[in-house]
C-alpha positions, -999 to +999 in steps of 0.1 A: +000+000+000+009+033-010+023+056+023+006+082+034+025+111+011+017+094-019-018+092-012-021+130-001-002+139-031-027+119-055-060+133-037-047+167-041-039+161-079-073+148-082-092+172-066-072+198-090-083+179-124-122+180-107-123+215-105-108+220-139-138+195-152-162+214-132-151+246-146-150+231-184-185+219-178-198+251-169-182+272-199-192+246-222-232+247-207-231+286-214-217+281-247-237+253-258-273+274-251-259+303-276-249+279-300-280+258-296-301+290-302-282+297-335-287+264-349-327+262-339-331+296-356-311+284-388-328+251-395-361+261-403-350+289-424-324+266-445-352+239-444-374+261-458-353+276-483-343+241-494-383+235-500-387+263-520-355+257-541-370+220-549-407+230-558-390+257-582-360+236-600-379+201-600-398+213-632-370+235-646-356+212-675-320+223-689-314+248-666-278+266-672-269+267-634-233+250-632-246+241-595-269+217-606-248+199-635-243+163-625-208+152-635-191+116-634-171+123-600-137+117-608-124+144-586-140+149-555-137+174-524-145+163-489-157+192-460-146+177-428-162+198-399-145+193-366-134+212-337-099+235-328-099+218-295-103+182-277-117+168-244-145+163-262-149+126-258-153+107-293-162+141-313-136+145-336-125+112-340-160+099-351-164+127-377-129+118-390-137+082-394-165+087-409-149+108-437-121+079-439-150+052-445-165+073-469-129+075-490-127+036-484-159+027-497-170+055-521-140+072-535-114+046-533-108+048-568-102+086-567-080+085-535-059+057-554-055+086-581-050+111-564-083+129-567-095+135-533-090+166-519-101+179-482-110+214-468-107+207-427-128+230-406-113+231-372-078+224-360-084+185-354-090+173-387-067+196-403-039+183-380-049+151-389-050+151-425-022+171-430+004+145-408-011+118-432+001+138-462-039+142-476-042+172-500-056+197-476-067+232-492-062+261-470-066+268-432-100+275-414-086+271-378-096+304-374-131+305-379-147+296-348-132+327-332-157+345-350-182+319-361-204+340-388-223+335-421-200+361-438-166+340-429-184+307-433-193+320-472-157+326-476-149+289-479-181+283-498-170+307-524-138+288-529-157+255-531-182+271-557-154+288-579-137+253-580-166+234-588-177+257-612-138+255-631-138+215-628-114+212-602-140+193-585-170+172-594-183+160-560-182+180-530-196+163-496-196+177-461-192+154-430-200+166-396-221+160-366-257+172-365-267+185-329-297+162-314-292+173-279-263+178-254-259+138-253-263+129-288-246+139-320-254+123-354-225+117-380-240+135-412-225+134-446-244+155-472-242+162-510-233+200-512-224+201-549-238+194-575-270+200-558-295+172-557-326+175-579-360+164-566-371+129-574-400+143-595-424+173-603-449+151-590-433+143-557-425+179-551-457+190-563-474+172-533-469+203-513-496+220-533-476+256-535-482+277-561-458+304-562-458+336-580-428+342-598-413+377-608-392+381-630-388+343-642-383+309-624-350+305-642-336+338-629-351+333-593-335+295-590-303+309-607-302+335-574-316+310-551-289+282-557-258+299-545-276+312-511-290+280-507-255+258-509-236+290-487-268+282-460-264+244-461-226+248-452-234+276-425-257+250-412-238+224-410-209+243-392-236+254-365-244+220-362-210+210-356-205+240-333-237+231-309-227+195-310-191+204-299-202+219-266-227+194-262-203+166-263-175+186-243-206+194-216-211+155-212-177+144-214-166+168-187-196+159-165-186+123-169-150+132-161-160+151-132-181+122-119-152+095-123-130+122-105-155+119-075-154+081-075-117+084-075-115+104-047-134+083-023-111+054-032-082+075-026-097+084+009-107+049+016-070+042+012-059+069+028-078+066+063-066+026+057-029+037+052-031+060+084-053+037+103-024+011+099+004+035+109-014+045+139-018+011+148+021+002+142+030+030+162+013+018+192+025-013+191+058-003+189+052+021+220+033-005+237+063-033+232+090-005+243+074+001+273+066-038+282+104-041+273+116-012+293+092-027+327+111-060+320 
């Protein structure tokens, strides 16, 4: 059994760690509230914009918009959304594993030919793929310092420009979709080209009749770039809220584990202290008996 000094040092160390994890949990809880409000307010707008676009574009044959032109996916761009910091359980590794699985199963041939490129949003994904010599475009680690639609749009503009120039034939985004503080759902969405509605009839079931001015083609041409920007912004907001939810849950569990460890350490300390006192008393009694003898 460890001596008293060693046990006391371990108790002090665990208590210090517990204070840190408790503080991190509180900080993440406060940030989670703001992040949750942002994604909850964004989702209805993004979903409604997507519905409107599907209603308008489903019946639009021969559109000249380059963002709906479906090409053979010889060149692929994957946008992996992670966080800048760790201590969030399996949050970052789950999204990286999902991206790796997508490459291994769906884009293995493109990766073999060197035609898979990455855009990492977040330091964890950036470091992971750069260390493994993937083709990582740019550096977006500072985006969470000022998370706004304008800053995310800069990334989207680069992606759309590359798609129009033929640098990418397919763009997919992988991120953690926020469900609640304890649950994050790994989500993979095709960003470009925009997926068309299955049929005009299926979209027509909504019975929405739009009055279009100036024309359907012009409106769709305006809405498509905006929809792409909104979808990526929504993905980043989802990931941001998921990060704080995962970190809050992880730190809460770490705080509980520290509490359990403290109990066992204090029990060990009391047992060691009791054993030391018993040994000292035995020595005193034995010494006194020897002197009397």
